[in-house]
N, C-alpha and C positions, 0 to 999 in steps of 0.2 A: 481392423477393428469393427466391433460390430455398430449399431446404431444406437446402442444405449451409452449414457453419460450420468453421472453424478455430482452435483455442485454443492457442496457441505458449506452451509451458511446464507440465509435468505435477506442478507442485508441488501442496500441498493446495488452494490457490484456484483454479488453473488444471483442476486435477482436477474441482473443484466446479462450475465454469461450465459444463465440457463436459456433466456430468451434468445441469445444468439445460438447457441447451440440447436436448440430447436428449430430456427430457422434455417439452419444447415442440415436439416431431417433427422436429427437426433431424439430419441427418445428420451426424456431428462426426468431424473427424480431430484429435486430439490429439497433438501434439508434444512428444515428450521427447527430450532433450539426449543421454543415455547409450543406447547401442544394447542393451546388455545389460539395461538397466533396463525398457527398452521391450517387450521381450521378455516379462519378468516381470509386468507390466501386462497385455500382451495375452494371455498364458497364463493367469493367475489371475483376471481380470476385476476385480482389486483394486489398490489403492496401498498396500502394506502398510507402507512407510514414513512415509507421511504421513497416509493415511487409513484404517487398519485395520478392518476389518469392514464396510467401505462398497463396496457392489458396482457396477461400472461396466455401465451400460445396454450392450446388444449393439450399439447403433448409435453408440457412441463407437469409433473405429477409431485403436490406438495407433501411431505411426509415429516412428522416428527421422529420415526424410526430410523435410526442410524444403519442398522442392520439392512433394512429393507432398502434404504437409500442408496447404498453401494452393491448390493447383490446383483452379481452379473455384469456388472460395468468395469469395462477395459479402461475407462476414463474416469479419474476423480479430479476434481476441482475444488482446492481447498480456499474459502473465501471467509474464513471467521477471522476476528480480532488477532492481532499477533500475539498478545498475551494469552490468548486461550487455544493457541495453535496446538500447543504439547499435549494438553489434557484431552482435545476432541481426537488428536493424532492416535494416542494411546486407545482411547476407547473404538477408533478404526481397526486399530492392529490386532485388538482382542477380538473383532468377527472373523478373523481369519481370512478375509478376503485380501487379494492378491492383485491389485490394476495393474495393468501393464504401463501405465504412464500415468504419473502424479503430478497436477500442477498447483503450484502455490500461486494465489492472485492476491495475496494479503502483502503488505508493506510495513516491516518495522524490524526491531530488533529485540529479542528475548531478554527481559530483565533477568539478572543473575548469571544464565549461561552466556549472555551476550553474542548468542548465536541467531544467525539469520534464518527465515522460514524454512529453507531448505535442509538446513542443517538440524533443525528441530523434527523434521520430517522424516529424515535418515535415520535419526537417531531412535524415534520413537516406532517407525513404521519400517523396519529393514526389509520386510519381505514384499514392499510395492516396488515396482519398477522404477523405470527411469524417471528423474524428479527435474521438472521444468520450473522456471517462473515466467510468469507474464505481468509484464509492467507497461509503463508509459503513461503519456498524458491522457487521462481518460476517465473523466467524471462521469458516473452512471446517468445522472440526469439527462446528458446529452447522448450518451451513446444508446440508451434504452428506446430513445426518439429517432435514431437513426442519423444524427448528425455525424459527418465523417470525422474519423480517429484512426490514428497509428499506433500500433502496439510493437513490442519486441518480446520474442520467446526465447530464453535463454537457458541452454544446458551442456552439462560438458560433454553428452553424447550428442551429436550431430543429429543424428536420426530422430532423437527425440523433440528438438527443436523444430525440425520440419513438420511432424506430425502434429504439433501443436498450431503451427502456422498454418496446416491444411483445416485444422478444426475451426478456426476462428475467421478465417478469411471469408470476408462478404462484400457486397456492393459498396458498404459504406465503412468497413474497417480491413484497413491494409497491415500486414503482420509481417516484421522482418525477424529474421534470426540471430543469434550471437553465441559464442562459445562461452562467453565471459559470464559465469551465473554469479560469481563475486561482486562484479561490479554493477551489474544489472540490479540485484537486489539492496547494494548499500547505496545507489542513487535514490531506487524507491523509498527506502526507509528514511533516509536522512533529509529529503527533500522537505518532508513534514516539519521537521525541526526548525529549517529556514524559512519555510512558511508562516510558522509562528511569530517570528521575527518580522516577516514583512506586515503581519498584520496589526503589530505594534507600531510599525511605522505609520499605516494607514489611521489607525486608530489616534495616535498622537500628531495625525496630519504634517508630518514632516516632508511631504513631496515627492515628486516623480524622481528627482533627483537622488533623492536618499535611497529609495527604494531599487532604483536600478543598479546604485552601488552594492546595497545590500545582497541583491539577488547574485551580482557577478562576484563578490567576495564569499558568498555561501558557497557557489559551484567550485570555488578554488578550494574551500574545506572539505567539501566533501567528496573531491579528486584527491585530494591529499589522503585522508583516511582510505579510501579506496584502495588507493595504489598502496598503502603500507600493508593491507589486506591483502594483498596480490593480484589486485583488478587492473584492467589494461586502462591507459590513459585515454583513450579514445573512445571508450564506453560513456565517458560523462560529456562528451561532446553530443551525444545520441540523445533518442527517445526517452531513456529510462535516466538520464543525467538531465541536461539542460531543459529538455522538452517536458519531463515530468516538474521540472522545479517551476519554469516559468508559469504552467498552467495553475501549479498549486498555489504560488505567490501571488497571482492575479485575480484568479477567478472568483465569482460570486458564488460558486457551490463549494468551495474548500472549507471544511470544517475547522482544519487547522489554521489557516488564515484568518478564519472568524474568531478563534480563540484568542488569538494575539490581538486583533482589532478592539475586542472587548475587553483585554488587560490594558490596552493603550489608552481607552476610555475611562479606566479608573476602577472597573469591577474586578472582583475576588476570583482567582482561579475555580474554588470549590463551588462556588455560585453559577459560573458561566458552565462548568461541567454538568450540573445536574438540570440546566436548561437545555442541553443539547442533546437530541435524540440520538446520535449516532456518535462512535467511537471518533475521538481525534487522535489518532496513533503518535503523532509526533511527541504529545504530552510525555509519554513513558518512554518513546524512544531517547528523548532529550536524555533522558537519564543513561539511558544503554550507550549511547553515543559518546558522551563524556567519559564513561569507563573503560569505553574502548580506545578512546584517545588517549587516555592515561598510561593503558597497559600496552600501546604500540609507540609511545613517545611522540605523539603527533598533538599540534597546536590546533584547536579549535576554538578561536575566539568568540566567534556568534554563537556558537552551541552551548559555550560556557556561560554566555551572559544569558542565552535564553534558560538555562537551567536557575540562574540566580534570581530571574524574574519570577519563574515558576514557582519553585520551591524554597527560596531565601527570603522572599517577600521584598526584594532589591526593586527601588523605582526604575520603570522604563528609562526615565532622562539620564538616571544614573548610570546605567548601564550602557547607555550611549555614550555619554563622557569617558567611559572606560575604554570603549571602542574607539573613539576619537582621538583620544589622546595615547596610544598605544606608541612605541617608538616607532621611527622609521624604517621603511623597508623598500626593497626593490618590488614590484609588480609581480614579477615572475620568479619561480624558483622557490626554495622555503624560505 
């Protein structure tokens, strides 16, 4: 591959990945949707809204021109919000560009189609090469400041996963490979839903015991749905499963946990989202996950109650009562 790469989406994570690629010696074009904000990034060499105080390397060129962003780039990284992925991929396909490797760094399940991000990309940009998901516990606020982090690159084609591993391995980022694209994407998407529930626990001040139980049982239902979709069970004990779930449920940087915390304190969802600068993917993915569960005949009790809290105005303590009073079960098995 040549030394050029494109990153589509200049949010916190897209900006961070552009910086990592630049550190690895690539000439990077970073696409920002809003032309005026693209000029801010280009002029200040900083992303003040999402990563204040972190300087963009000179080899990162910011542009609002989508065709220019991907021109001659064998590697394209998609870091746009999950519910915008299809529209952006359709525009990219119209450019006629055919990257050798297409990487999705977005975590979510599309409304309506119930497709994972790799499925959306495959449907809208069939001329692109191998599709790989990059996932794992990785808050941009830390990775951009070169704090240690481990990720997983998943692809059905082993060579694609290895090429992505090579792209992003640094002194502070360790990347593993996985053949389980379904499992890695499912874990990355659903952990945001469980993180909203974890935030509710924080907002209600229910304590560490309750939060530990919620995270553990949340992982069980993520695994249950993932396996129904064809994922490997062991994937959910790894970085894109347990790892990403733990950090998203615990971290001060987690937008999804923050949404849940504010709900637990009594604020309404619409007001919370208006105040939030970045997208909380778990809100829309909660709907998609519940629809997937119903389609596959899988029981996701925490996800179901998160949906009732978010969209049916059920009081968090009432949802907790429903969860605590469910019928007796063994811990393992269905």
